[in-house]
C-alpha distance (Angstrom), angle and dihedral (degrees) to the residues before:
residue distance angle dihedral
X1 . . .
X2 3.81 . .
X3 3.81 120.2 .
X4 3.80 113.8 -160.0
X5 3.80 118.2 -145.1
X6 3.78 118.4 -176.0
X7 3.77 118.4 -126.0
X8 3.81 90.0 -139.2
X9 3.81 94.5 63.0
X10 3.81 98.3 -105.7
X11 3.77 116.5 176.8
X12 3.81 92.4 -140.0
X13 3.77 98.7 74.5
X14 3.77 113.5 146.1
X15 3.78 151.6 120.7
X16 3.82 94.1 -55.7
X17 3.78 114.8 77.1
X18 3.79 111.9 -121.0
X19 3.78 129.7 -159.9
X20 3.78 119.3 -81.2
X21 3.75 134.2 35.8
X22 3.78 114.8 -27.8
X23 3.75 139.8 -178.8
X24 3.81 112.4 -135.8
X25 3.80 120.8 -143.8
X26 3.81 124.0 -176.8
X27 3.79 111.1 -130.6
X28 3.79 136.5 178.8
X29 3.79 114.8 -116.0
X30 3.80 117.9 -156.4
X31 3.78 133.0 -178.1
X32 3.79 115.1 -108.2
X33 3.80 88.0 -125.3
X34 3.82 86.4 64.6
X35 3.80 87.5 76.1
X36 3.82 95.0 60.2
X37 3.84 91.3 121.3
X38 3.81 90.2 65.6
X39 3.81 126.3 80.4
X40 3.81 110.4 -72.2
X41 3.81 112.8 -112.5
X42 3.79 121.3 -130.2
X43 3.82 91.8 -149.0
X44 3.81 129.6 35.8
X45 3.83 120.3 -162.2
X46 3.81 116.9 -164.2
X47 3.82 120.8 -166.2
X48 3.78 107.1 149.2
X49 3.80 105.6 145.4
X50 3.80 100.2 -108.9
X51 3.82 102.0 -24.9
X52 3.81 96.0 92.0
X53 3.81 94.9 121.3
X54 3.80 92.6 53.5
X55 3.81 90.5 51.1
X56 3.81 93.1 50.8
X57 3.81 90.4 46.6
X58 3.80 87.3 52.9
X59 3.81 91.7 56.3
X60 3.82 99.9 58.5
X61 3.82 92.9 121.5
X62 3.81 94.7 42.8
X63 3.83 100.3 45.0
X64 3.84 97.2 64.9
X65 3.82 92.6 52.8
X66 3.83 111.7 111.4
X67 3.81 91.8 -132.8
X68 3.82 90.9 66.6
X69 3.82 103.0 82.0
X70 3.82 102.9 165.7
X71 3.80 142.8 18.5
X72 3.81 119.3 -160.9
X73 3.81 116.6 -163.3
X74 3.80 132.8 -171.5
X75 3.81 107.5 -156.1
X76 3.81 119.7 -149.0
X77 3.81 100.5 -158.5
X78 3.80 97.0 178.2
X79 3.80 93.7 52.7
X80 3.81 91.2 45.5
X81 3.82 90.3 52.2
X82 3.81 92.0 46.4
X83 3.81 89.4 50.6
X84 3.82 90.3 51.5
X85 3.80 96.8 -111.3
X86 3.82 104.6 107.4
X87 3.84 88.0 145.7
X88 3.83 91.0 64.9
X89 3.85 97.2 101.2
X90 3.81 91.4 54.9
X91 3.82 90.8 46.2
X92 3.82 91.8 48.8
X93 3.80 90.1 50.9
X94 3.81 90.8 48.8
X95 3.81 92.8 49.6
X96 3.80 94.0 48.7
X97 3.80 92.3 45.1
X98 3.81 90.0 50.9
X99 3.83 88.1 57.3
X100 3.81 93.5 52.3
X101 3.81 101.2 -93.0
X102 3.80 123.2 139.9
X103 3.83 104.2 -139.8
X104 3.81 122.0 -149.8
X105 3.80 129.2 172.5
X106 3.82 110.0 -128.0
X107 3.81 94.0 -170.6
X108 3.84 135.6 -19.0
X109 3.81 94.3 -69.2
X110 3.82 105.6 27.0
X111 3.77 133.3 66.4
X112 3.77 135.8 173.6
X113 3.77 129.4 -150.3
X114 3.80 114.3 -156.0
X115 3.77 131.3 -177.3
X116 3.77 117.0 -134.0
X117 3.80 91.8 7.5
């Protein structure tokens, strides 16, 4: 999958091509569930520049585990809308809720899902 890095040193490099000159790197993308042989984290932080829904979908085996107590997500609304998935925040909330997380928005672009909150 291509990873786009801006030539001007932008901090919003990612999987979605942005305007301007970019350097393209090929990277391997793996589902989070592919790391099930590793120690299970108690907290998951997701900041993936508009691919939050894909990450949560890739954690369907990890999220129900009792060791995972919280998931923090930074939502990139503009990138989600540009990608044609403006419904992603509602879908992420639904997925986390279905795995026993209580979801609360901390500010306009960040939410946390906690178990037993």
